[in-house]
C-alpha positions in Angstrom: 1.7 2.3 -4.3 0.6 3.6 -0.9 3.1 3.6 1.9 2.0 3.7 5.5 -1.8 3.7 6.0 -3.6 1.0 7.9 -3.4 -1.6 5.1 -6.3 -4.0 6.0 -8.9 -1.2 6.2 -7.4 0.5 3.1 -7.8 -2.6 1.0 -11.4 -3.0 2.2 -12.2 0.7 1.3 -10.4 0.4 -2.1 -12.4 -2.7 -3.0 -15.7 -1.0 -2.0 -14.6 1.9 -4.2 -14.3 -0.4 -7.2 -10.5 -0.9 -7.5 -9.9 -4.1 -9.5 -6.4 -5.1 -8.3 -5.3 -4.4 -4.7 -2.6 -6.3 -2.8 -0.2 -5.7 0.2 3.4 -6.5 0.5 5.1 -6.7 3.9 8.7 -5.8 4.2 11.3 -7.4 6.5 13.1 -4.2 7.7 12.1 -0.6 7.8 13.2 2.8 8.8 11.3 5.6 10.5 12.8 9.1 10.8 16.2 9.0 12.5 15.5 5.8 14.5 17.6 2.6 14.1 16.4 0.2 11.4 13.7 -2.2 12.8 11.9 -5.3 11.7 10.0 -8.3 12.8 11.3 -11.0 15.1 10.3 -14.7 14.8 8.0 -14.7 17.9 6.1 -11.5 18.4 2.5 -10.3 18.5 2.8 -6.9 16.9 4.3 -6.4 13.5 6.7 -3.4 13.0 7.9 -4.0 9.4 6.6 -1.6 6.7 3.7 -2.6 4.4 3.2 -1.3 0.9 -0.3 -1.4 -0.7 -0.3 -1.7 -4.5 -3.3 -0.8 -6.6 -3.4 -2.0 -10.3 -6.1 -0.5 -12.4 -6.7 1.9 -15.2 -5.8 5.5 -14.8 -9.5 6.5 -14.9 -10.5 4.0 -12.1 -7.5 5.0 -9.9 -8.6 8.7 -10.3 -12.1 7.7 -9.0 -10.5 5.9 -6.0 -8.0 8.6 -5.3 -9.9 10.0 -2.3 -9.3 6.6 -0.6 -5.8 6.3 -1.9 -4.6 9.7 -0.8 -3.9 8.8 2.9 -0.2 8.1 2.9 2.8 8.5 0.6 1.6 7.7 -2.9 3.8 6.9 -6.0 2.5 6.1 -9.5 3.9 4.1 -12.4 2.3 3.7 -15.8 2.6 0.3 -17.5 2.4 -0.2 -21.2 -0.8 -1.8 -22.6 0.2 -5.2 -24.1 -2.8 -5.2 -26.4 
């Protein structure tokens, strides 16, 4: 999961790098430093809620894409192989 980076361009770059599964999830409320919590209002032009980009792929492929991924806060989680 990548927190922060410009998510639209990040998804494009990850797909060009060969990542198989990339998606973005937008939050409702977010925090930044010591500021008050903030989020999106119903009618507004600019979004202020946080976005998390998730890459689902093999460890080998993620390692090949890591130069693109390593732009924000990155966390990793291994999933068991069902086969």
